[in-house]
Kinemage of the C-alpha trace (Angstrom):
@kinemage 1
@onewidth
@group {chain A} dominant
@subgroup {mainchain}
@vectorlist {calphas} color= white
{ca unk a 1} P 0.000 0.000 0.000
{ca unk a 2} L 1.433 3.373 -1.017
{ca unk a 3} L 1.487 6.200 1.564
{ca unk a 4} L -0.464 8.997 -0.091
{ca unk a 5} L -1.296 12.338 1.515
{ca unk a 6} L -4.566 14.085 0.616
{ca unk a 7} L -4.857 17.824 1.274
{ca unk a 8} L -5.780 21.193 -0.232
{ca unk a 9} L -3.553 24.145 -1.071
{ca unk a 10} L -4.400 27.665 -2.155
{ca unk a 11} L -3.241 29.179 -5.460
{ca unk a 12} L -1.978 32.622 -4.602
{ca unk a 13} L -0.646 35.934 -5.870
{ca unk a 14} L -2.880 36.283 -7.748
{ca unk a 15} L -5.551 34.231 -6.001
{ca unk a 16} L -7.054 31.483 -8.180
{ca unk a 17} L -8.879 29.313 -5.641
{ca unk a 18} L -7.760 26.010 -4.142
{ca unk a 19} L -6.314 22.771 -5.439
{ca unk a 20} L -7.051 19.279 -4.213
{ca unk a 21} L -3.742 17.401 -3.901
{ca unk a 22} L -2.927 13.688 -3.887
{ca unk a 23} L 0.690 13.632 -2.751
{ca unk a 24} L 2.931 10.635 -3.416
{ca unk a 25} L 6.184 12.405 -2.604
{ca unk a 26} L 7.997 12.974 -5.888
{ca unk a 27} L 4.717 12.993 -7.795
{ca unk a 28} L 1.644 15.040 -6.910
{ca unk a 29} L -1.744 14.969 -8.605
{ca unk a 30} L -3.810 18.175 -8.660
{ca unk a 31} L -7.437 19.058 -9.324
{ca unk a 32} L -9.162 22.437 -9.177
{ca unk a 33} L -12.737 21.085 -9.358
{ca unk a 34} L -12.507 17.450 -8.203
{ca unk a 35} L -13.125 15.942 -11.646
{ca unk a 36} L -9.989 16.363 -13.737
{ca unk a 37} L -6.665 15.319 -12.184
{ca unk a 38} L -3.224 16.275 -13.480
{ca unk a 39} L 0.031 14.694 -12.226
{ca unk a 40} L 3.202 16.727 -11.821
{ca unk a 41} L 6.650 15.649 -10.765
{ca unk a 42} L 8.139 17.426 -7.771
{ca unk a 43} L 11.743 16.477 -8.432
{ca unk a 44} L 13.588 14.902 -11.369
{ca unk a 45} L 12.645 14.929 -15.014
{ca unk a 46} L 11.913 11.277 -15.857
{ca unk a 47} L 8.731 10.809 -17.821
{ca unk a 48} L 7.803 7.433 -16.315
{ca unk a 49} L 8.305 5.973 -12.863
{ca unk a 50} L 8.661 2.280 -11.827
{ca unk a 51} L 6.849 0.248 -9.203
{ca unk a 52} L 8.914 0.404 -6.026
{ca unk a 53} L 8.599 -0.144 -2.287
{ca unk a 54} L 7.824 3.076 -0.432
{ca unk a 55} L 8.388 4.573 2.941
{ca unk a 56} L 8.788 7.867 4.740
{ca unk a 57} L 7.144 11.173 3.958
{ca unk a 58} L 7.630 14.196 1.729
{ca unk a 59} L 10.571 14.351 -0.637
{ca unk a 60} L 12.185 11.269 0.865
{ca unk a 61} L 9.366 9.068 -0.399
{ca unk a 62} L 10.150 6.583 -3.163
{ca unk a 63} L 8.566 6.652 -6.594
{ca unk a 64} L 5.168 5.074 -7.223
{ca unk a 65} L 3.626 3.521 -10.308
{ca unk a 66} L 1.062 5.007 -12.640
{ca unk a 67} L -1.291 2.218 -11.622
{ca unk a 68} L -0.977 3.135 -7.947
{ca unk a 69} L -1.685 6.788 -8.730
{ca unk a 70} L -4.724 5.827 -10.804
{ca unk a 71} L -6.092 3.828 -7.876
{ca unk a 72} L -5.392 6.725 -5.494
{ca unk a 73} L -7.417 9.027 -7.730
{ca unk a 74} L -10.265 6.550 -8.168
{ca unk a 75} L -10.554 5.763 -4.451
{ca unk a 76} L -9.685 9.120 -2.927
{ca unk a 77} L -11.366 10.276 0.320
{ca unk a 78} L -14.437 12.533 0.129
{ca unk a 79} L -13.897 16.034 -1.198
{ca unk a 80} L -12.784 18.494 -0.126
{ca unk a 81} L -9.555 17.181 1.359
{ca unk a 82} L -8.295 18.677 4.667
{ca unk a 83} L -6.500 22.024 4.662
{ca unk a 84} L -2.835 21.305 3.982
{ca unk a 85} L -0.952 24.563 3.406
{ca unk a 86} L -0.044 25.461 6.965
{ca unk a 87} L 3.096 27.351 5.932
{ca unk a 88} L 2.015 30.838 4.867
{ca unk a 89} L 3.946 33.791 3.464
{ca unk a 90} L 2.448 37.128 4.500
{ca unk a 91} L 3.205 40.634 3.297
{ca unk a 92} L 3.523 42.696 6.487
{ca unk a 93} L 1.902 46.051 7.223
{ca unk a 94} L 4.691 48.584 7.670
{ca unk a 95} L 2.991 50.406 10.571
{ca unk a 96} L 2.501 47.289 12.719
{ca unk a 97} L 4.655 44.463 11.355
{ca unk a 98} L 1.539 42.271 11.275
{ca unk a 99} L 0.130 40.174 8.401
{ca unk a 100} L -1.511 42.252 5.677
{ca unk a 101} L -1.849 40.124 2.510
{ca unk a 102} L -1.274 36.440 1.788
{ca unk a 103} L 1.424 35.979 -0.860
{ca unk a 104} L 2.113 32.228 -0.851
{ca unk a 105} L 1.488 28.997 1.047
{ca unk a 106} L 2.661 25.389 0.991
{ca unk a 107} L 2.297 22.024 2.712
{ca unk a 108} L 5.932 20.981 3.172
{ca unk a 109} L 8.639 23.166 4.773
{ca unk a 110} L 10.916 22.221 1.858
{ca unk a 111} L 8.578 24.157 -0.441
{ca unk a 112} L 8.990 27.495 1.334
{ca unk a 113} L 10.546 29.596 -1.418
{ca unk a 114} L 12.961 32.439 -0.829
{ca unk a 115} L 11.168 35.792 -1.025
{ca unk a 116} L 12.417 37.932 -3.904
{ca unk a 117} L 9.319 39.923 -4.918
{ca unk a 118} L 6.925 40.961 -2.107
{ca unk a 119} L 4.461 42.678 -4.460
{ca unk a 120} L 0.827 41.626 -3.954
{ca unk a 121} L -1.191 41.091 -7.144
{ca unk a 122} L -4.987 41.091 -7.308
{ca unk a 123} L -5.576 39.365 -10.645
{ca unk a 124} L -3.710 37.691 -13.489
{ca unk a 125} L -2.990 39.816 -16.591
{ca unk a 126} L -6.042 40.513 -18.706
{ca unk a 127} L -8.641 40.713 -15.935
{ca unk a 128} L -10.225 44.162 -16.058
{ca unk a 129} L -13.845 43.698 -14.962
{ca unk a 130} L -13.482 43.847 -11.158
{ca unk a 131} L -15.810 46.514 -9.788
{ca unk a 132} L -17.225 47.285 -6.357
{ca unk a 133} L -20.808 48.521 -6.867
{ca unk a 134} L -21.369 52.145 -5.920
{ca unk a 135} L -17.716 52.953 -5.213
{ca unk a 136} L -16.058 55.912 -6.918
{ca unk a 137} L -12.289 55.532 -6.505
{ca unk a 138} L -9.657 58.218 -6.163
{ca unk a 139} L -9.039 59.962 -9.491
{ca unk a 140} L -11.448 57.519 -11.156
{ca unk a 141} L -8.806 54.776 -11.352
{ca unk a 142} L -9.816 51.188 -11.981
{ca unk a 143} L -10.851 49.390 -8.827
{ca unk a 144} L -8.258 46.638 -9.148
{ca unk a 145} L -5.462 49.184 -9.639
{ca unk a 146} L -6.518 51.110 -6.547
{ca unk a 147} L -6.814 47.914 -4.519
{ca unk a 148} L -3.274 46.873 -5.449
{ca unk a 149} L -2.045 50.395 -4.657
{ca unk a 150} L -3.630 50.412 -1.184
{ca unk a 151} L -2.282 46.962 -0.265
{ca unk a 152} L 1.265 47.467 -1.503
{ca unk a 153} L 1.496 51.046 -0.256
{ca unk a 154} L 0.629 49.871 3.275
{ca unk a 155} L 3.792 47.749 3.187
{ca unk a 156} L 6.104 50.465 1.802
{ca unk a 157} L 8.801 51.629 1.865
{ca unk a 158} L 11.027 48.542 1.666
{ca unk a 159} L 8.221 45.970 2.104
{ca unk a 160} L 8.787 42.986 4.374
{ca unk a 161} L 7.289 39.502 4.032
{ca unk a 162} L 7.488 36.633 6.517
{ca unk a 163} L 6.762 32.910 6.445
{ca unk a 164} L 4.640 31.593 9.328
{ca unk a 165} L 3.860 28.071 10.432
{ca unk a 166} L 0.213 27.995 11.511
{ca unk a 167} L -0.955 25.477 14.129
{ca unk a 168} L -4.367 23.835 14.545
{ca unk a 169} L -5.553 26.769 16.692
{ca unk a 170} L -4.580 29.343 14.082
{ca unk a 171} L -1.516 30.669 15.903
{ca unk a 172} L 1.507 31.400 13.717
{ca unk a 173} L 5.219 30.968 14.439
{ca unk a 174} L 7.391 33.464 12.572
{ca unk a 175} L 10.035 31.943 10.325
{ca unk a 176} L 12.304 33.388 7.633
{ca unk a 177} L 11.399 35.918 4.974
{ca unk a 178} L 12.448 39.224 3.470
{ca unk a 179} L 13.593 42.185 5.599
{ca unk a 180} L 12.607 40.395 8.812
{ca unk a 181} L 13.540 42.236 12.018
{ca unk a 182} L 15.564 40.072 14.450
{ca unk a 183} L 12.791 40.181 17.061
{ca unk a 184} L 10.304 38.752 14.546
{ca unk a 185} L 12.231 35.506 14.153
{ca unk a 186} L 10.394 32.856 16.187
{ca unk a 187} L 7.628 35.221 17.321
{ca unk a 188} L 4.224 33.666 18.033
{ca unk a 189} L 1.226 35.582 16.729
{ca unk a 190} L -2.321 34.776 17.875
{ca unk a 191} L -4.920 33.635 15.365
{ca unk a 192} L -6.605 37.051 15.462
{ca unk a 193} L -3.430 38.663 14.100
{ca unk a 194} L -3.997 36.929 10.758
{ca unk a 195} L -6.663 38.007 8.257
{ca unk a 196} L -9.360 35.351 7.977
{ca unk a 197} L -9.388 35.422 4.177
{ca unk a 198} L -6.684 36.813 1.888
{ca unk a 199} L -6.332 40.454 2.954
{ca unk a 200} L -6.679 42.503 6.115
{ca unk a 201} L -10.151 44.091 6.012
{ca unk a 202} L -9.425 46.704 8.700
{ca unk a 203} L -8.607 50.119 7.205
{ca unk a 204} L -9.006 53.740 8.255
{ca unk a 205} L -9.816 54.625 4.640
{ca unk a 206} L -13.371 53.790 3.596
{ca unk a 207} L -12.211 53.361 -0.009
{ca unk a 208} L -9.591 50.779 0.963
{ca unk a 209} L -11.982 48.903 3.256
{ca unk a 210} L -14.681 48.681 0.579
{ca unk a 211} L -12.187 47.600 -2.071
{ca unk a 212} L -10.828 44.806 0.115
{ca unk a 213} L -14.260 43.564 1.139
{ca unk a 214} L -15.434 43.847 -2.463
{ca unk a 215} L -12.435 41.782 -3.595
{ca unk a 216} L -13.328 39.011 -1.153
{ca unk a 217} L -16.970 39.127 -2.233
{ca unk a 218} L -15.872 38.953 -5.885
{ca unk a 219} L -14.067 35.689 -5.082
{ca unk a 220} L -16.881 34.457 -2.838
{ca unk a 221} L -17.490 31.187 -4.715
{ca unk a 222} L -13.794 30.263 -4.475
{ca unk a 223} L -13.293 31.434 -0.892
{ca unk a 224} L -16.221 29.275 0.266
{ca unk a 225} L -13.949 26.283 -0.376
{ca unk a 226} L -11.684 27.422 2.478
{ca unk a 227} L -12.059 25.563 5.747
{ca unk a 228} L -12.561 27.042 9.229
{ca unk a 229} L -14.469 30.151 8.143
{ca unk a 230} L -16.518 31.980 10.736
{ca unk a 231} L -20.264 31.499 10.268
{ca unk a 232} L -20.859 35.192 9.528
{ca unk a 233} L -18.072 35.147 6.956
{ca unk a 234} L -19.427 32.047 5.218
{ca unk a 235} L -22.923 33.535 5.182
{ca unk a 236} L -21.633 36.751 3.598
{ca unk a 237} L -19.613 34.841 0.984
{ca unk a 238} L -22.567 32.611 0.101
{ca unk a 239} L -24.675 35.706 -0.549
{ca unk a 240} L -21.903 37.210 -2.680
{ca unk a 241} L -21.329 33.960 -4.595
{ca unk a 242} L -24.980 33.763 -5.616
{ca unk a 243} L -24.474 37.028 -7.535
{ca unk a 244} L -21.847 35.269 -9.684
{ca unk a 245} L -23.419 31.815 -10.082
{ca unk a 246} L -21.156 30.854 -12.980
{ca unk a 247} L -18.239 30.670 -10.534
{ca unk a 248} L -20.170 28.243 -8.322
{ca unk a 249} L -20.183 25.690 -11.137
{ca unk a 250} L -16.427 25.396 -10.760
{ca unk a 251} L -16.293 25.314 -6.958
{ca unk a 252} L -19.461 23.771 -5.477
{ca unk a 253} L -17.932 20.277 -5.117
{ca unk a 254} L -15.119 21.806 -3.055
{ca unk a 255} L -17.261 23.401 -0.347
{ca unk a 256} L -16.717 21.914 3.128
{ca unk a 257} L -19.969 23.469 4.415
{ca unk a 258} L -23.085 25.118 2.977
{ca unk a 259} L -25.367 27.198 5.196
{ca unk a 260} L -28.211 27.741 2.702
{ca unk a 261} L -28.303 24.644 0.499
{ca unk a 262} L -31.565 25.572 -1.201
{ca unk a 263} L -30.241 28.947 -2.307
{ca unk a 264} L -27.096 27.239 -3.583
{ca unk a 265} L -29.155 24.805 -5.678
{ca unk a 266} L -31.117 27.680 -7.199
{ca unk a 267} L -27.872 29.516 -8.045
{ca unk a 268} L -26.443 26.393 -9.708
{ca unk a 269} L -29.594 25.950 -11.799
{ca unk a 270} L -29.358 29.596 -12.870
{ca unk a 271} L -25.692 29.120 -13.803
{ca unk a 272} L -26.454 26.064 -15.928
{ca unk a 273} L -29.245 27.958 -17.695
{ca unk a 274} L -26.834 30.798 -18.392
{ca unk a 275} L -24.453 28.329 -20.031
{ca unk a 276} L -27.133 27.236 -22.489
{ca unk a 277} L -27.894 30.781 -23.685
């Protein structure tokens, strides 16, 4: 029997939702919607891998066969898998040194990359339709441009970013990063010091606060796939997701909890009808 790990990881900077992961060590299989699975090698460049005895965890694990991976996919545990990316890289707010925006995350400590570019990005290139209803931004700039400006400006000058290892209670132990003050190494931050979603929603500026909350609402269907959300947060995201039902088609199998199942069903029906038009 091969020792597989099953967990989820977030796709970040820019945020693109979560991935379900079947981890066999040197080979991992990913799915964004729980239907299509794509294998990727973690180390090495061989195209095929032989049947071998296995043992250990992480990168030390031996190779596995295609047949074993196929069986792992066919007989995987119920979706969604448990949260797996407990190592998190946070852009820090300059005024407080506390987490501001989530830049990266991973499951294994070996995957913590060196920080070279601490810039937070809202969307991939080409996305231009993000709008917060009723909000007129400074100088009429696009909402996504102003959101990126507010987030990155709060970390300037000389932005710092720090890796944290989160525990089961949400506390975070400070690790390495970029421009980390000596007293931040090994610090323990309480769960409340970390934003619940992707960005800190607490701002003195009304424009910044509405942009951040609007960004989370925009991604409501994807963020609902996150585990351990507060009930009020999940309720708010469900309401926001129903305004973009097409996104629910891609994420509804990934939701660990649904508060209003009837409303979700109606939104999915509406999304499928929209696809036929």
